[in-house]
ROTI-624910 format. One record per residue (C-alpha): residue number from 1; residue in three letters; x, y, z. Coordinates in Angstrom, 3 decimals, always signed. Example, Ala and Ser with C-alpha at 12.3 -4.5 7.8 and 13.67 -1.06 7.14 Angstrom:
BEGIN
  num  residuo      east     north        up
    1      Ala   +12.300    -4.500    +7.800
    2      Ser   +13.670    -1.060    +7.140
# end
This chain:
BEGIN
  num  residuo      east     north        up
    1      Met   -13.924   -33.320    -6.034
    2      Arg   -12.290   -29.561    -5.061
    3      Ser    -8.683   -29.375    -4.783
    4      His    -7.735   -26.690    -2.694
    5      Ser    -5.039   -24.452    -3.797
    6      Tyr    -3.750   -22.162    -0.510
    7      Ala    -1.424   -20.512    -2.835
    8      Arg    -4.192   -18.322    -4.484
    9      Thr    -5.973   -17.100    -1.241
   10      Gly    -3.925   -14.131    -1.502
   11      Leu    -6.353   -13.739    -4.431
   12      Ala    -5.451   -12.056    -7.555
   13      Leu    -8.942   -10.929    -6.892
   14      Leu    -9.275    -7.485    -8.372
   15      Gly    -6.605    -7.653   -10.575
   16      Val    -3.214    -6.483   -10.702
   17      Cys    -4.501    -2.925    -9.532
   18      Ile    -6.233    -3.672    -6.489
   19      Phe    -3.696    -2.339    -3.752
   20      Phe    -3.626    -3.618    -0.232
   21      Phe    -2.153    -1.715    +2.674
   22      Val    -2.103    -3.073    +6.583
   23      Ala    -3.071    -0.717    +9.331
   24      Val    -1.048    +2.883    +9.164
   25      Val    +0.697    +2.623    +5.340
   26      Cys    -1.520    +5.826    +4.255
   27      Pro    -0.714    +9.710    +4.175
   28      Ala    -0.611   +10.522    +7.850
   29      Gln    -1.430   +14.005    +7.330
   30      Asp    -4.434   +12.981    +5.280
   31      Val    -6.016   +10.087    +7.384
   32      Leu    -6.012   +11.513   +10.517
   33      Ala    -5.814   +15.306    +9.815
   34      Glu    -8.523   +17.086   +11.465
   35      Thr   -10.373   +18.277    +8.670
   36      Ala   -10.712   +14.861    +7.494
   37      Pro   -13.956   +12.902    +7.934
   38      Gly   -12.197    +9.592    +8.500
   39      Val   -11.790    +7.974    +4.703
   40      Arg    -9.488    +8.567    +2.220
   41      Val    -8.925    +7.573    -1.125
   42      Ile    -5.207    +6.100    -1.187
   43      Ala    -4.887    +4.407    -4.611
   44      Leu    -6.680    +4.640    -7.477
   45      Arg    -6.558    +3.774   -11.110
   46      Gly    -8.969    +4.878   -13.529
   47      Pro   -12.574    +6.261   -13.518
   48      Ala   -14.433    +6.599   -10.432
   49      Val   -17.121    +8.860    -8.538
   50      Ala   -18.663    +9.667    -5.785
   51      Val   -22.060   +10.376    -5.599
   52      Gly   -23.509   +12.049    -2.437
   53      Pro   -27.428   +11.282    -0.794
   54      Asp   -28.307   +14.558    -2.779
   55      Gly   -26.951   +12.923    -6.150
   56      Val   -24.538   +15.205    -7.028
   57      Glu   -21.583   +13.649    -8.429
   58      Arg   -17.577   +14.485    -8.127
   59      Val   -14.568   +12.800   -10.064
   60      Leu   -12.644   +10.951    -7.317
   61      Ala    -8.442   +11.226    -7.171
   62      Ala    -5.952    +9.762    -4.481
   63      Gly    -5.906   +11.744    -1.647
   64      Asp    -9.727   +12.566    -1.373
   65      Ala   -11.762   +12.761    +1.293
   66      Leu   -15.257   +10.450    +1.485
   67      Ala   -18.160   +11.089    +3.839
   68      Val   -20.644    +8.432    +5.242
   69      Gly   -23.775    +8.678    +2.862
   70      Glu   -21.837    +9.019    -0.097
   71      Thr   -21.813    +5.954    -2.797
   72      Val   -18.704    +5.136    -4.662
   73      Lys   -18.374    +3.848    -7.867
   74      Thr   -16.188    +2.383   -10.125
   75      Gly   -16.054    +2.611   -14.069
   76      Pro   -15.251    -0.054   -16.753
   77      Gly   -11.025    -0.223   -15.777
   78      Gly   -11.350    +1.452   -12.509
   79      Arg   -10.495    +0.424    -9.105
   80      Leu    -9.621    +1.938    -5.912
   81      Gln    -8.733    +1.491    -2.191
   82      Leu   -10.337    +3.377    +0.632
   83      Met    -8.507    +3.618    +3.894
   84      Phe   -10.156    +4.523    +7.251
   85      Ala    -9.412    +6.308   +10.091
   86      Asp    -9.327    +3.127   +11.957
   87      Asn    -6.802    +1.724    +9.448
   88      Thr    -9.977    -0.511    +7.890
   89      Val    -8.498    -0.839    +3.964
   90      Ile   -11.378    -1.607    +1.236
   91      Gly   -10.700    -2.122    -2.025
   92      Leu   -13.227    -2.022    -5.037
   93      Gly   -12.844    -3.652    -8.455
   94      Val   -13.827    -2.324   -11.833
   95      Asp   -17.786    -1.353   -12.390
   96      Ala   -18.407    -1.907    -8.651
   97      Glu   -20.595    +0.258    -6.344
   98      Met   -20.551    +0.706    -2.505
   99      Val   -22.187    +3.046    -0.073
  100      Ile   -20.664    +3.840    +3.161
  101      Asp   -23.604    +3.498    +5.466
  102      Arg   -21.641    +4.360    +8.753
  103      Phe   -18.387    +5.107   +10.205
  104      His   -16.921    +6.462   +13.178
  105      Trp   -13.685    +5.674   +15.625
  106      Asp   -12.886    +7.265   +19.007
  107      Glu    -9.813    +5.128   +19.643
  108      Arg   -11.401    +2.961   +21.684
  109      Gln   -14.347    +1.766   +20.025
  110      Gly   -16.696    +2.874   +16.763
  111      Glu   -18.657    +1.383   +13.794
  112      Leu   -18.189    +0.728   +10.337
  113      Ser   -21.116    -0.489    +8.014
  114      Thr   -21.233    -0.408    +4.100
  115      Thr   -23.124    -1.861    +1.480
  116      Val   -21.666    -3.215    -1.747
  117      Asn   -24.581    -3.579    -4.273
  118      Gln   -22.500    -4.519    -7.693
  119      Gly   -18.644    -5.722    -8.076
  120      Ala   -15.397    -7.312    -6.561
  121      Phe   -14.325    -6.206    -3.238
  122      Arg   -11.830    -6.775    -0.469
  123      Val   -11.707    -6.227    +3.072
  124      Met    -8.999    -5.679    +5.680
  125      Gly   -10.577    -5.474    +9.105
  126      Gly    -8.714    -2.461   +11.092
  127      Ala    -9.342    -1.214   +15.070
  128      Val   -13.382    -1.472   +14.426
  129      Ala   -12.994    -4.949   +14.020
  130      Arg   -10.868    -5.722   +16.561
  131      Thr   -12.337    -3.608   +19.229
  132      Ser   -16.147    -3.675   +18.410
  133      Pro   -16.358    -6.655   +15.865
  134      Asp   -20.166    -6.603   +16.103
  135      Asn   -20.526    -3.057   +14.647
  136      Phe   -18.215    -4.284   +11.602
  137      Thr   -20.602    -5.233    +8.619
  138      Thr   -20.528    -6.013    +5.158
  139      Glu   -23.978    -5.627    +3.452
  140      Thr   -25.070    -7.432    +0.525
  141      Pro   -28.306    -7.606    -1.580
  142      Ser   -28.325   -11.134    -0.230
  143      Ala   -26.825   -11.072    +2.710
  144      Thr   -24.520    -9.432    +5.449
  145      Ile   -20.842   -10.357    +6.367
  146      Gly   -19.503    -9.738    +9.733
  147      Ile   -15.932    -9.547   +10.784
  148      Arg   -14.009   -10.236   +13.682
  149      Gly   -10.354    -8.570   +12.742
  150      Ser   -10.012   -10.250    +9.712
  151      Met    -9.708   -10.296    +5.687
  152      Tyr   -12.174   -11.132    +3.003
  153      Ala   -13.166   -10.864    -0.841
  154      Gly   -15.797   -11.120    -2.768
  155      Arg   -17.947   -10.398    -5.278
  156      Val   -21.657    -9.144    -5.899
  157      Ser   -22.922   -10.160    -9.268
  158      Asn   -26.855    -9.539   -10.295
  159      Gly   -27.525    -9.852    -6.022
  160      Ala   -25.512   -12.897    -5.865
  161      Leu   -23.209   -12.635    -3.177
  162      Thr   -19.440   -14.961    -3.220
  163      Val   -17.156   -14.449    -0.700
  164      Val   -14.115   -16.050    +0.807
  165      Phe   -12.251   -15.525    +3.915
  166      Gln    -8.119   -14.941    +3.688
  167      Gly    -7.630   -14.946    +7.526
  168      Gly    -7.807   -13.983   +10.833
  169      Ala   -10.092   -14.685   +13.365
  170      Gly   -12.815   -15.462   +11.111
  171      Ile   -16.230   -14.293    +9.646
  172      Trp   -20.073   -15.005    +9.411
  173      Val   -22.047   -14.708    +6.613
  174      Gly   -26.199   -14.485    +6.937
  175      Asn   -29.500   -13.210    +6.217
  176      Pro   -32.749   -14.111    +7.937
  177      Val   -33.070   -17.465    +6.641
  178      Gly   -29.611   -19.091    +7.379
  179      Arg   -26.229   -18.222    +8.622
  180      Val   -22.570   -19.877    +8.449
  181      Glu   -19.366   -18.967   +10.131
  182      Ile   -16.220   -19.636    +8.271
  183      Thr   -12.784   -19.805    +9.943
  184      Thr   -10.608   -21.696    +7.676
  185      Pro    -8.475   -19.331    +5.317
  186      Gly    -9.290   -20.066    +2.005
  187      Thr   -12.868   -20.935    +2.853
  188      Gly   -16.114   -19.469    +1.558
  189      Thr   -19.540   -19.416    +0.922
  190      Arg   -22.045   -18.699    -2.004
  191      Val   -25.612   -16.560    -1.221
  192      Arg   -27.850   -16.432    -4.279
  193      Thr   -30.561   -14.364    -2.812
  194      Arg   -31.657   -13.164    +0.411
  195      Asn   -34.653   -15.557    +0.602
  196      Asp   -31.815   -18.191    +0.427
  197      Pro   -29.529   -19.281    +3.307
  198      Pro   -26.067   -19.117    +2.440
  199      Asp   -23.948   -22.471    +1.292
  200      Glu   -22.109   -24.505    +3.718
  201      Pro   -18.894   -23.197    +3.592
  202      Phe   -16.334   -25.014    +1.155
  203      Pro   -12.527   -24.440    +0.045
  204      Phe   -12.283   -22.649    -2.948
  205      Thr   -10.517   -23.912    -6.113
  206      Asp    -8.611   -22.383    -8.293
  207      Asp   -11.704   -21.800   -10.204
  208      Asp   -13.432   -20.713    -7.711
  209      Leu   -11.089   -17.850    -7.023
  210      Gly   -10.947   -17.048   -10.344
  211      Ala   -14.878   -16.325   -10.566
  212      Leu   -14.076   -13.573    -8.248
  213      Glu   -12.035   -11.645   -10.643
  214      Asp   -12.537    -8.749   -12.362
  215      Glu   -14.969    -9.769   -15.503
  216      Asp   -13.138    -7.584   -17.585
  217      Glu    -9.737    -8.445   -17.097
  218      Leu    -8.118    -9.434   -20.436
  219      Gly    -7.301   -12.576   -21.450
  220      Glu    -3.676   -13.120   -23.048
  221      Gly    -3.850   -12.271   -26.740
  222      Glu    -7.294   -10.567   -26.308
  223      Glu    -7.975    -6.615   -27.466
  224      Gln    -9.887    -4.311   -25.202
  225      Gln   -12.487    -2.179   -27.058
  226      Pro   -12.772    +1.467   -26.950
  227      Ala   -15.793    +2.282   -25.069
  228      Asp   -18.925    +2.743   -26.905
  229      Glu   -19.790    +6.255   -27.425
  230      Asp   -23.048    +5.582   -25.722
  231      Asn   -21.427    +4.247   -22.369
  232      Asp   -22.730    +6.120   -19.800
  233      Trp   -19.395    +6.792   -18.113
  234      Glu   -18.703    +9.041   -20.992
  235      Asp   -21.513   +11.013   -20.173
  236      Ser   -20.982   +11.508   -16.840
  237      Ala   -18.577   +13.899   -14.289
  238      Leu   -15.989   +11.617   -15.469
  239      Asp   -15.265   +13.654   -18.834
  240      Glu   -14.221   +16.709   -16.783
  241      Gly   -11.472   +14.391   -15.755
  242      Asp    -8.393   +13.107   -17.994
  243      Ala   -10.102   +10.081   -19.631
  244      Asp    -6.360    +9.419   -21.545
  245      Asp    -4.738    +8.587   -18.148
  246      Thr    -6.861    +5.601   -17.672
  247      Thr    -4.818    +2.514   -18.100
  248      Ser    -5.880    -0.793   -18.741
  249      Leu    -4.488    -3.752   -16.347
  250      Asp    -1.427    -4.814   -17.821
  251      Gly    -0.397    -1.031   -18.009
  252      Ala    -1.644    -0.116   -21.843
  253      Asp    -2.948    +2.735   -22.523
  254      Ile    -6.872    +2.782   -23.649
  255      Gly    -9.046    +5.368   -25.406
  256      Asp    -8.056    +5.842   -28.933
  257      Asp    -5.510    +3.262   -28.599
  258      Ala    -7.566    +0.909   -26.438
  259      Ser    -6.146    -2.345   -29.079
  260      Arg    -2.315    -1.551   -27.543
  261      Thr    -2.211    -3.981   -24.829
  262      Ala    +0.501    -6.274   -23.045
  263      Ser    +0.862    -8.931   -20.275
  264      Gln    +2.622    -7.387   -17.104
  265      Asp    +5.380   -10.065   -17.672
  266      Asp    +5.850    -8.332   -21.194
  267      Leu    +5.925    -4.745   -20.046
  268      Thr    +8.402    -5.767   -17.101
  269      Lys   +10.729    -7.730   -19.551
  270      Gln   +10.671    -4.827   -22.253
  271      Thr   +11.497    -2.386   -19.374
  272      Glu   +14.687    -4.472   -18.361
  273      Asp   +15.687    -4.281   -21.667
  274      Gln   +15.402    -0.956   -22.205
  275      Ala   +16.972    +0.078   -18.307
  276      Glu   +19.801    -2.181   -19.642
  277      Glu   +20.175    +0.222   -22.472
  278      Ser   +20.643    +2.741   -19.906
  279      Gln   +17.333    +4.439   -21.472
  280      Gly   +16.079    +4.787   -18.015
  281      Glu   +16.257    +6.424   -15.018
  282      Val   +17.727    +4.229   -12.006
  283      Trp   +16.683    +5.246    -8.354
  284      Arg   +18.118    +4.005    -5.244
  285      Gly   +17.103    +4.359    -1.586
  286      Phe   +15.434    +2.914    +1.585
  287      Val   +12.390    +0.926    +2.788
  288      Val   +10.606    +0.461    +6.099
  289      Gly    +8.090    -2.128    +6.844
  290      Ser    +6.462    -4.100    +9.708
  291      Arg    +4.967    -7.544    +9.493
  292      Ser    +1.587    -7.936   +11.338
  293      Tyr    -0.825   -11.115   +11.985
  294      Glu    -4.476   -10.425   +12.751
  295      Gly    -3.512    -7.226   +13.178
  296      Val    -0.938    -7.132   +15.906
  297      Val    +2.331    -6.231   +14.236
  298      Ser    +5.201    -8.387   +15.696
  299      Asn    +8.215    -7.990   +13.386
  300      His    +9.795    -4.480   +11.653
  301      Phe   +12.110    -4.399    +8.495
  302      Tyr   +14.554    -1.984    +7.039
  303      Asn   +17.773    -1.599    +4.571
  304      Gln   +20.773    -0.401    +5.344
  305      Glu   +22.412    +0.405    +2.385
  306      Lys   +21.037    +2.280    -0.615
  307      Glu   +22.089    -0.300    -3.058
  308      Asp   +19.248    -2.865    -1.316
  309      Phe   +16.683    -0.733    -3.166
  310      Thr   +16.523    -0.141    -6.642
  311      Leu   +13.854    +1.397    -9.069
  312      Trp   +14.438    +1.595   -12.737
  313      Ile   +12.025    +4.489   -14.058
  314      Asn   +11.131    +4.552   -18.338
  315      Arg    +8.833    +7.536   -19.126
  316      Ser    +8.837    +7.133   -22.268
  317      Gln    +7.363    +4.024   -21.723
  318      Gly    +5.396    +5.046   -18.663
  319      Ser    +6.506    +2.119   -16.857
  320      Tyr    +8.835    +0.905   -13.309
  321      His   +10.331    -1.979   -12.450
  322      Gly   +12.413    -3.004    -9.522
  323      Ser   +13.748    -4.924    -6.609
  324      Phe   +14.667    -4.439    -2.626
  325      Asn   +15.756    -6.403    +0.474
  326      Ala   +15.382    -5.943    +3.628
  327      Val   +16.501    -7.493    +7.173
  328      Glu   +14.514    -7.328   +10.766
  329      Ala   +15.269    -4.193   +12.870
  330      Phe   +15.788    -3.718   +16.531
  331      Thr   +17.684    -7.329   +16.719
  332      Gly   +21.501    -8.271   +16.391
  333      Ser   +20.440   -11.635   +14.633
  334      Pro   +17.780   -10.832   +12.074
  335      Asp   +14.895   -13.442   +12.599
  336      Tyr   +13.254   -12.847    +9.280
  337      Glu   +14.827   -11.108    +5.881
  338      Leu   +12.865   -10.232    +2.731
  339      His   +14.708   -11.255    -0.317
  340      Glu   +14.382    -9.618    -3.694
  341      Leu   +10.720    -8.405    -3.643
  342      Thr    +9.865    -7.181    -7.206
  343      Pro    +7.990    -4.309    -7.740
  344      Ala    +6.681    -3.198   -11.595
  345      Gly    +3.700    -1.164   -12.961
  346      Asp    +2.676    +2.036   -14.269
  347      Phe    +4.421    +5.582   -14.523
  348      Gln    +2.833    +8.651   -15.087
  349      Asp    +4.945   +10.764   -13.159
  350      Glu    +6.291   +11.293    -9.384
  351      Tyr    +2.847   +11.681    -8.174
  352      His    +1.124    +8.875   -10.175
  353      Met    +3.174    +5.748    -9.948
  354      Ser    +1.090    +2.488    -9.493
  355      Gly    +1.539    -1.224    -9.304
  356      Glu    +2.457    -4.640    -7.580
  357      Ile    +4.872    -6.509    -6.368
  358      Thr    +4.924    -9.701    -8.227
  359      Ser    +7.840   -11.576    -6.206
  360      Gly   +10.286   -12.202    -3.591
  361      Thr   +10.428   -14.319    -0.340
  362      Val   +10.146   -14.162    +3.288
  363      Val   +13.165   -16.216    +4.740
  364      Ser   +13.049   -17.161    +8.538
  365      Gly   +15.786   -19.377    +9.532
  366      Ser   +15.537   -22.597    +7.214
  367      Gln   +11.920   -21.346    +6.330
  368      Ser   +11.642   -19.450    +3.011
  369      Asp    +7.563   -18.641    +2.297
  370      Pro    +6.755   -16.998    -1.117
  371      Val    +4.934   -13.762    -0.956
  372      Ile    +1.563   -13.749    -2.767
  373      Pro    +0.987   -11.669    -5.380
  374      Pro    -0.477    -9.433    -5.813
  375      Gly    +1.137    -6.937    -3.483
  376      Ser    +0.959    -3.281    -4.145
  377      Phe    +3.551    -0.729    -4.841
  378      Ser    +2.289    +2.969    -5.515
  379      Gly    +4.350    +6.686    -5.015
  380      Tyr    +2.703    +9.565    -4.274
  381      Gly    +5.332   +12.474    -5.096
  382      Pro    +8.517   +14.369    -3.842
  383      Leu    +9.315   +14.337    -0.261
  384      Ala   +12.519   +16.499    -1.055
  385      Glu   +13.111   +18.239    -4.547
  386      His   +14.957   +15.122    -5.891
  387      Val   +13.585   +12.181    -3.309
  388      Asn   +10.216   +10.670    -3.838
  389      Trp    +8.132    +8.506    -1.860
  390      Gly    +5.331    +6.084    -1.775
  391      Tyr    +3.988    +2.767    -0.130
  392      Trp    +4.280    -0.491    -0.276
  393      Ser    +2.751    -4.195    +1.097
  394      Thr    +2.497    -7.792    +0.664
  395      Ser    +1.890   -11.130    +1.985
  396      Tyr    +2.904   -14.290    +2.864
  397      Thr    +1.454   -17.808    +4.176
  398      Asp    +3.850   -19.478    +6.393
  399      Glu    +4.254   -23.440    +6.866
  400      Ser    +1.314   -23.016    +9.748
  401      Ser    -0.967   -21.655    +6.764
  402      Gln    -0.987   -18.424    +8.460
  403      Thr    -1.193   -15.597    +6.373
  404      His    +0.848   -12.353    +7.691
  405      Glu    +0.801    -8.663    +6.133
  406      Ile    +3.901    -6.921    +5.438
  407      Ser    +3.773    -2.966    +4.564
  408      Gly    +5.324    -0.439    +4.763
  409      Tyr    +7.484    +3.369    +3.205
  410      Trp    +9.811    +3.770    +0.371
  411      Val   +11.819    +6.500    -0.176
  412      Ala   +14.169    +6.618    -3.293
  413      Gly   +15.989    +9.061    -5.825
  414      Glu   +18.860    +9.649    -8.559
  415      Val   +21.792    +9.436    -6.310
  416      Thr   +24.461   +12.333    -6.243
  417      Pro   +27.766   +11.078    -8.040
  418      Gln   +30.160    +9.719    -5.533
  419      Ala   +33.143   +11.714    -6.894
  420      Tyr   +30.559   +15.007    -6.203
  421      Val   +29.826   +14.166    -2.766
  422      Gln   +33.845   +13.116    -2.171
  423      Ser   +34.291   +16.810    -3.286
  424      Leu   +32.343   +18.107    -0.962
  425      Ile   +34.024   +15.916    +1.949
  426      Ser   +37.184   +17.109    +0.865
  427      Gly   +36.142   +20.787    +0.866
  428      Ser   +34.630   +20.375    +4.558
  429      Phe   +31.119   +21.339    +3.454
  430      Val   +28.374   +22.374    +6.006
  431      Gly   +24.794   +21.611    +4.578
  432      Glu   +21.497   +21.970    +6.544
  433      Tyr   +18.550   +20.238    +4.971
  434      Asn   +14.674   +20.920    +5.725
  435      Gly   +12.394   +18.510    +4.313
  436      Gly    +9.551   +16.137    +5.358
  437      Ala    +8.548   +12.614    +7.118
  438      Gln    +6.417   +10.088    +6.999
  439      Gly    +6.177    +7.463   +10.038
  440      Tyr    +4.229    +5.449   +11.983
  441      Lys    +3.994    +4.239   +15.889
  442      Val    +3.917    +0.723   +17.262
  443      Glu    +2.409    +0.510   +20.556
  444      Ser    +0.893    -2.645   +22.131
  445      Gly    +1.160    -4.071   +18.920
  446      Ser    -0.660    -1.804   +17.152
  447      Met    -0.118    +0.961   +14.487
  448      Val    -0.712    +4.503   +14.886
  449      Ser    +0.113    +6.906   +12.099
  450      Leu    +2.066   +10.020   +12.778
  451      Asn    +1.308   +13.255   +11.368
  452      Asn    +2.707   +16.774    +9.920
  453      Gly    +6.352   +14.936    +9.843
  454      Gln    +9.298   +17.326    +9.255
  455      Ser   +13.067   +16.783    +8.922
  456      Gln   +15.611   +19.026    +9.851
  457      Leu   +19.061   +18.024    +9.505
  458      Leu   +22.976   +19.549    +9.855
  459      Ile   +25.592   +17.201    +8.169
  460      Asn   +29.381   +18.290    +8.176
  461      Phe   +31.038   +16.978    +5.130
  462      Gly   +34.483   +17.514    +6.587
  463      Thr   +33.813   +15.967   +10.143
  464      Gly   +31.573   +13.305    +9.268
  465      Ser   +28.814   +14.351   +11.935
  466      Val   +25.444   +14.392   +11.443
  467      Gly   +22.645   +16.391   +13.837
  468      Gly   +19.099   +17.510   +14.101
  469      Ser   +16.218   +16.222   +14.745
  470      Ile   +12.912   +13.934   +12.821
  471      Leu    +9.802   +16.017   +14.537
  472      Phe    +5.823   +14.959   +14.296
  473      Asp    +2.985   +16.278   +16.077
  474      Glu    +3.022   +13.532   +18.516
  475      Thr    +6.469   +13.177   +19.182
  476      Ser   +10.730   +13.656   +18.189
  477      Phe   +13.452   +12.632   +17.720
  478      Thr   +17.201   +13.819   +18.484
  479      Val   +19.293   +12.997   +15.921
  480      Gly   +23.518   +12.814   +16.762
  481      Gly   +25.673   +10.342   +18.539
  482      Thr   +27.818    +8.305   +16.562
  483      Ser   +27.754    +9.374   +12.513
  484      Ala   +29.793    +8.968    +9.737
  485      Val   +29.899   +10.298    +6.363
  486      Asn   +30.876    +9.239    +3.052
  487      Ser   +30.510    +9.366    -0.798
  488      Gly   +27.724    +6.651    -0.437
  489      Gly   +25.643    +8.474    +2.229
  490      Phe   +25.242    +9.104    +5.991
  491      Ser   +24.307    +7.428    +9.077
  492      Ala   +23.625    +8.054   +12.887
  493      Gln   +21.899    +7.418   +15.671
  494      Ile   +18.857    +8.318   +17.564
  495      Thr   +19.583    +9.582   +20.874
  496      Gln   +16.169   +10.920   +22.327
  497      Val   +12.375   +10.247   +21.633
  498      Gly    +9.983   +12.825   +22.657
  499      Gly   +12.617   +14.609   +24.655
  500      Ile   +13.651   +11.504   +26.867
  501      Ala   +15.676    +9.025   +26.629
  502      Gly   +15.330    +6.592   +23.255
  503      Ser   +17.702    +4.982   +21.000
  504      Gly   +17.683    +4.220   +17.184
  505      Asp   +19.498    +4.521   +13.718
  506      Val   +19.333    +6.788   +10.772
  507      Gln   +20.707    +6.029    +7.464
  508      Gly   +20.273    +8.038    +4.402
  509      Ala   +21.630    +9.294    +0.970
  510      Phe   +22.666   +12.154    -1.147
  511      Tyr   +19.980   +12.999    -4.158
  512      Gly   +20.624   +15.577    -7.298
  513      Ser   +23.588   +15.971    -9.380
  514      Gln   +25.196   +18.815    -6.423
  515      Ala   +23.994   +16.752    -3.259
  516      Asn   +20.444   +19.426    -3.128
  517      Ser   +18.836   +16.790    -1.506
  518      Ile   +18.783   +14.039    +0.983
  519      Gly   +16.751   +11.085    +1.603
  520      Gly   +16.901    +8.047    +4.168
  521      Ser   +14.871    +6.192    +6.927
  522      Phe   +14.720    +6.112   +10.627
  523      Gln   +14.312    +3.299   +13.104
  524      Ala   +13.870    +4.273   +16.949
  525      Val   +12.604    +2.881   +20.499
  526      Asp   +11.742    +4.893   +23.037
  527      Asp   +11.631    +4.348   +26.787
  528      Gly    +8.216    +2.445   +27.309
  529      Ser    +9.458    -0.360   +24.276
  530      Asn    +7.117    +1.649   +21.586
  531      Ser    +8.600    +1.339   +18.541
  532      Tyr    +9.029    +3.704   +15.269
  533      Met    +9.585    +3.209   +11.917
  534      Gly   +10.181    +6.054    +8.904
  535      Ile   +11.320    +7.952    +6.073
  536      Phe   +12.327   +11.380    +5.509
  537      Gly   +13.496   +14.026    +3.024
  538      Gly   +15.496   +17.526    +2.649
  539      Asn   +16.522   +20.197    +0.755
  540      Arg   +19.695   +22.341    +1.401
# end
């Protein structure tokens, strides 16, 4: 008798370090830049390389572009996530190999075909899967997987395929001798060889789901041994990279100190204790995000006060943890709220933060649904001198057994002491702040990146006025209207979108010891009912 558990349909699949982002959450200037071939590495931990059709191998880093025909390989402890220009996201676990066979997208239709030869993988279909489902496939040695705007995860081991459907319209799995359709989340199949038909779909148990997880994950109390001297990865181009920066699943360094491991719970507890002893930095800030089901966006989230988003950074231990809350945007009476989402993970520096969202709840009326771990939480560096930013995502299953994805941006840093801001207010100081911005547009339920964001704000501390603009290649937001400045931050309205009528809100805070930087978030709608969400930073 199989006991099915929907609680694990989100899968701890690729360990705590395979991240999943929905739709737009990727660097806008990277994913949609004209020079980009259409696919980028948006999250990476451990060793990974790309091998071209000519056999030339190169070490991969977060932000790197990939081309059709390249083979992506992860090494021991390596995990990565790719985002395609149509917002398809594919994650690979340790010791995995995948070929990008075909990809193109012209905003109306396209094609995306990959081949997974080995290892654990997860696929979240983007626009190609919705508009051209017949052109979206994942090949494996034993069978082909087709998609209909859905999510699925699996493993290829010694040529055999195990795959589970996680949400959306459905998938099919087939080869020359058989084919099955799978439309129930948490249900999957196995295919042993290309000469064997797929097994009839069945509900995956916890054991079935556990078998999809990375085979090199450490059990509690086990030690990870240093790589063998004859390991092929040590002889590859990866030696040119910084192998000592590779981290294990639980955040412990591996290499010469490979035996130092700790569970994620231990790491989080350790960080909390140290933060309580004031041995770490405290970042506060803002978060925006959107909820989608089967690729269609329906709700948006943000926080109005910087105190609702907190990260504790422990540089000496190389770790962070935090908590944030958010409410639904564009409504006077929120139908949805996010309660106590808890990110935690590794911190190398501002450019290298990687971890997951381990817990939290999505509240709608009297219904409260826990998020499915592991979500993802990553940092990508400064948006201004004292302000950092990154991506986050999570998912949850509602009372109707429908799996929803929520994802977006965050921006945070060490805030300016309130006494100093008050002195600027008393002195009627006027500051001009210029910096970057990240954002996305939601049109007809689809998310589209906004590119090359810039912020230009003039803040009069004495009068409490805030004005200026947030600019992207695709549109602009005029900031002004009713505004306020106090020792805790500032707020303003968006009065125009794209130079015509629009509305929205801006909220932000001051960062650095002398209000050297600002950071915040914005939400807006235009006269065509398109919505916009984003973050910004600036230096004076």
